[in-house]
C-alpha positions in Angstrom: 21.2 -0.8 -0.5 18.4 -2.3 1.5 14.6 -2.0 1.3 14.0 1.0 3.6 10.8 2.6 2.4 7.6 0.8 1.1 4.7 2.7 -0.4 1.4 0.9 -0.5 -1.7 2.1 -2.5 -4.9 2.0 -0.6 -8.4 2.8 -1.8 -12.0 1.8 -1.3 -11.7 -1.4 -3.2 -12.0 -5.1 -2.3 -8.2 -5.8 -2.5 -6.9 -2.9 -0.3 -6.9 -5.1 2.9 -4.6 -7.7 1.2 -2.3 -4.9 0.0 -1.9 -3.4 3.4 -1.3 -6.7 5.2 1.3 -7.7 2.6 3.0 -4.4 2.9 3.2 -4.6 6.7 4.7 -8.1 6.5 7.4 -6.9 4.1 8.1 -3.8 6.2 8.5 -5.9 9.3 10.8 -8.4 7.6 13.1 -5.7 6.1 12.9 -3.1 8.9 11.4 -0.7 6.4 9.4 2.5 6.9 5.8 2.1 5.6 3.9 4.8 3.8 0.2 4.0 3.4 -1.4 6.3 0.8 -5.2 6.1 0.9 -6.8 7.9 -2.1 -10.5 8.6 -1.6 -11.3 9.5 -5.2 -12.9 6.6 -7.2 -10.4 4.9 -9.5 -12.8 4.7 -12.4 -16.4 5.5 -13.0 -18.8 2.6 -13.7 -20.2 2.4 -17.2 -23.8 2.9 -16.0 -23.0 6.3 -14.5 -23.6 8.8 -17.4 -24.0 12.6 -17.6 -22.3 15.4 -15.7 -24.8 15.6 -12.9 -24.8 11.8 -12.4 -21.0 11.7 -12.5 -20.6 14.4 -10.0 -23.1 12.8 -7.6 -21.4 9.5 -7.9 -17.9 11.0 -7.3 -19.1 12.9 -4.3 -20.9 9.9 -2.8 -18.0 7.5 -3.5 -15.5 10.0 -2.0 -17.5 10.3 1.2 -17.8 6.5 1.5 -14.1 6.1 0.9 -13.2 8.7 3.5 -15.3 7.0 6.1 -13.7 3.7 5.3 -10.2 5.3 5.4 -10.7 6.6 8.9 -11.6 3.1 10.1 -8.6 1.6 8.3 -6.3 4.3 9.6 -7.2 3.5 13.2 -6.5 -0.2 12.9 -3.4 0.4 10.8 -1.8 2.7 13.3 -2.6 0.4 16.2 -1.1 -2.6 14.4 2.1 -0.6 13.5 2.5 0.6 17.1 2.1 -3.0 18.3 4.5 -4.4 15.8 7.1 -1.6 16.3 6.8 -0.5 12.6 7.8 3.0 11.5 4.9 4.4 9.4 3.2 7.4 7.8 -0.5 7.6 6.9 -1.5 9.9 4.0 -5.0 10.5 2.8 -5.7 12.4 -0.4 -8.5 13.2 -2.8 -6.6 13.0 -6.0 -6.0 11.1 -9.2 -4.5 7.7 -8.3 -1.6 7.5 -10.9 -0.3 11.0 -10.4 -0.5 10.8 -6.6 1.3 7.5 -6.4 3.9 8.6 -9.0 4.7 11.7 -6.9 4.9 9.8 -3.6 7.0 7.0 -5.2 10.0 9.4 -5.6 10.8 8.7 -1.9 10.2 5.0 -1.9 12.1 1.8 -2.7 9.1 -0.3 -3.6 5.5 0.4 -4.5 2.7 -2.2 -3.8 -0.5 -2.1 -5.9 -3.1 -4.6 -7.1 -3.8 -5.5 -10.7 -7.2 -4.4 -12.0 -9.7 -6.8 -13.6 -9.1 -8.0 -17.2 -12.5 -9.4 -17.9 -13.2 -7.9 -21.3 -11.3 -7.2 -24.5 -11.7 -3.4 -23.8 -9.8 -3.8 -20.6 -6.7 -4.5 -22.6 -6.8 -0.9 -23.9 -7.6 0.9 -20.7 -4.8 2.5 -18.7 -4.2 0.1 -15.8 -2.7 1.6 -12.7 -0.1 -1.1 -12.2 1.2 -1.0 -15.8 1.4 2.8 -15.8 3.3 3.0 -12.6 5.9 0.6 -13.9 6.5 2.9 -16.9 6.4 6.3 -15.1 8.1 5.8 -11.8 11.4 4.1 -12.6 10.8 1.9 -9.4 10.1 -1.8 -8.9 6.3 -2.2 -8.6 4.9 -5.2 -6.7 1.6 -6.2 -8.2 -0.8 -8.5 -6.3 -3.3 -10.6 -8.3 -7.0 -9.8 -8.0 -8.7 -11.4 -5.0 -5.4 -12.2 -3.2 -5.5 -12.7 0.5 -2.8 -11.4 2.9 0.4 -12.6 1.4 4.0 -12.9 2.6 5.9 -12.8 -0.7 9.7 -13.2 -1.1 10.4 -16.4 0.6 10.9 -18.3 -2.6 11.6 -16.0 -5.6 11.5 -16.8 -9.3 13.5 -14.4 -11.5 12.5 -14.4 -15.2 16.0 -14.2 -16.7 17.1 -13.1 -20.1 20.2 -10.9 -20.8 18.2 -7.8 -21.6 18.2 -4.3 -20.1 14.8 -4.8 -18.5 15.7 -8.1 -16.9 19.0 -6.7 -15.6 17.1 -3.7 -14.1 14.5 -6.0 -12.4 17.2 -8.2 -10.9 19.1 -5.3 -9.5 15.9 -3.6 -8.2 15.0 -6.8 -6.4 18.4 -7.4 -4.7 17.1 -6.6 -1.1 14.3 -9.1 -1.6 16.6 -11.7 -3.1 19.1 -11.3 -0.2 16.3 -12.1 2.3 14.8 -15.0 0.4 15.1 -18.7 1.4 15.6 -19.6 -2.3 16.2 -17.9 -5.6 15.6 -19.5 -9.0 16.6 -18.0 -12.4 14.2 -19.2 -15.0 15.3 -19.4 -18.7 13.0 -20.6 -21.5 14.8 -22.7 -24.1 18.1 -20.8 -23.5 20.8 -20.6 -26.2 24.5 -20.7 -25.3 24.7 -16.9 -24.9 21.7 -17.0 -22.5 23.4 -19.8 -20.4 26.7 -18.0 -20.2 24.9 -14.8 -19.1 23.0 -16.8 -16.5 26.2 -18.3 -15.1 27.7 -14.7 -14.8 24.6 -13.6 -13.0 24.8 -16.5 -10.6 28.4 -15.4 -9.8 27.3 -11.8 -9.5 24.6 -12.8 -7.0 26.9 -15.0 -5.0 29.1 -12.0 -4.4 26.1 -10.4 -2.8 25.7 -13.5 -0.6 22.7 -14.8 -2.7 22.7 -18.4 -3.9 20.6 -18.8 -7.1 19.7 -21.9 -9.0 19.3 -21.8 -12.7 16.3 -23.5 -14.3 16.4 -24.3 -18.0 12.7 -24.5 -18.8 11.1 -26.2 -21.8 8.6 -24.1 -23.9 5.0 -24.8 -22.7 2.9 -22.6 -24.9 4.1 -19.0 -24.7 7.2 -17.8 -22.9 5.0 -16.2 -20.3 3.2 -19.5 -19.7 6.5 -21.4 -19.5 7.8 -19.0 -16.9 4.6 -19.2 -14.8 4.8 -23.0 -15.0 8.4 -22.9 -13.8 7.5 -20.7 -10.9 4.6 -22.9 -9.9 6.7 -26.1 -10.1 9.1 -24.7 -7.5 6.3 -23.2 -5.3 7.6 -19.7 -5.7 5.7 -16.9 -4.0 7.1 -14.0 -5.9 8.0 -13.6 -9.6 10.5 -10.9 -10.7 10.5 -9.8 -14.3 11.6 -6.9 -16.5 8.7 -5.2 -18.1 7.9 -4.3 -21.7 11.0 -5.2 -23.7 8.7 -4.4 -26.7 6.4 -1.4 -26.9 3.4 -1.7 -24.7 1.1 -1.2 -27.7 2.6 -4.2 -29.4 2.1 -6.3 -26.3 -1.5 -5.1 -26.0 -2.3 -6.0 -29.6 -0.3 -9.2 -30.0 0.4 -10.3 -26.5 3.8 -10.5 -24.8 5.6 -11.8 -21.8 4.7 -8.9 -19.6 1.0 -9.1 -20.5 1.0 -12.8 -20.0 2.5 -12.6 -16.6 0.2 -9.8 -15.5 -3.0 -11.5 -16.7 -2.3 -15.0 -15.5 0.0 -14.9 -12.4 -1.6 -16.2 -9.2 1.3 -14.9 -7.0 2.7 -11.4 -6.6 4.7 -10.0 -9.5 7.5 -7.6 -9.2 8.1 -5.6 -12.4 10.8 -3.1 -13.4 11.3 -1.2 -16.6 
């Protein structure tokens, strides 16, 4: 099954231009239908906005500003899609971001979002959109790092491999991207014999899909997440594929984990499946 429908999250934030440009490039490469979902409601309220009256005024003003921005983005988006011959839908809603995206995701193969900031310890306990979507949609979620420019991910793909349910799910969810990639690397950190045998079986499985993958046995460099990121960087990969939350999310928030490390420190797009 190919990549036929891409859903991209848009809002009045600094990274929405990069998300849209990235989604359009992927849609063009895969011949996919593109759904642009622009949500005018603010994602979260600034700490300095307090009180019911202040909150309502802020929400109303932000929504009006977002709607005006959305109209301008829609016009350019439609013109570009027409010029590039892309099939597309434009949807604008005043709704809660997570619930709206989760509902629309039912009819998509891939969802593209951006990772929110992680500047303070409290951020580790907030419900971040990208993480929540991974857990509630059952779909692969492509997460762009904060401040990313227009990207063209999927030319050189790094797959974080371990014979676990989450890793297997992520690999299968990414098959259309892997099939279109110039190179695919399976990264294993300090693999034991069982890991190596499983990696060989996965190589053979991928080859039957016409995908040639190279196995990388990576030495431990700090945490597992840091080792995987170092391996991806060493091979100039522009997309990292990983299973998400093999442990409970609370455990990863409190003690750290591979998913958290990848989310917080990646400088290239990350595709997560759970």
